[in-house]
N, C-alpha and C positions, 0 to 999 in steps of 0.2 A: 260299312258301319262308323258307326264314332267315337270318336276316343272316350263323351262320357260313358257309349255303353258298353264300348269294352270290356272300361276298370269298372263294371258292374258286372258281366255277365258272365260264371261259373267258366272255361273254357276247362277245355278235356285234360289234363296235368292235376286239376283242383278235380275235378269229379274224379277221378283215375282212385287221385292221393286222399281223395273219403273214403274208397269205397273197399284197398286194401287200408288202409285202415279198422276199418271195424273189423272186413274180414280181421285182421292179428286181434285185434281186445275179443275178438269171442271166438273168434281160437283157442285164440294160447293155453289156455288152462285145459282142454282137453289132450291139449299136442304134446305139451307139456308129460299126462301121465299117461298119455298111447307111447310114450319116448320112455319111462322111467318103466311099467309094467316090460314092457318087450326088453328091456334089458335089465331084468329079476338074474338074482344070482341061480332059482331054479331053473334057469331057458324055459321056460313057458310060462303063458300070464294068454286071460282075455279081454278084447276091451268091447261093450257092447253101446250101444246109443238106443237111450229111450227118451220121447216127448209122448207129455201123458195132457200136458193142453190142449186146448182149441188152437186152429189155423189160425184167428184174426189177430191172438195178443203177439204171436211168431211174426206175422204178418204189421203189425204198428211196429216192434222191436227193427222190421229192414226196412219195411215204408218210409216210418218215424218221421222220423229228423231229416232224412229228402225232401218229407214235403215239409217239413219246421223250416225248414233255410231255404224256402220256395217259395213260403208266403210270410218270411219275412222279407225275402229281394221285395215279391208286390207291396209289404205297403211301404215301403222304405228312395220308389223307386222314384223318381221324376218323370208328373206328371207335363205332356206334352198340350196345348190345350187344340184341337181339329179347328176349330172357330177362330183361334187370331194368325194359325200356316198357313190360311189358305184355302 
């Protein structure tokens, strides 16, 4: 792999960092609420989760940012003409 290709392609650590950051941003508020409810002074509480939207909005929230980054990467990478390279 050339140095230019290595500089433009995301490595595993960057991808892992993206997914960890996405999970932290998405899960932060529900986890804080769960912690608060589970430690209530009365000693009891309940936690539930419901999603009334379709699967497309959820899929776009999860898969959209990596797809946008990939399209930006494709649009901004340097192209080598195969006819001039032999």
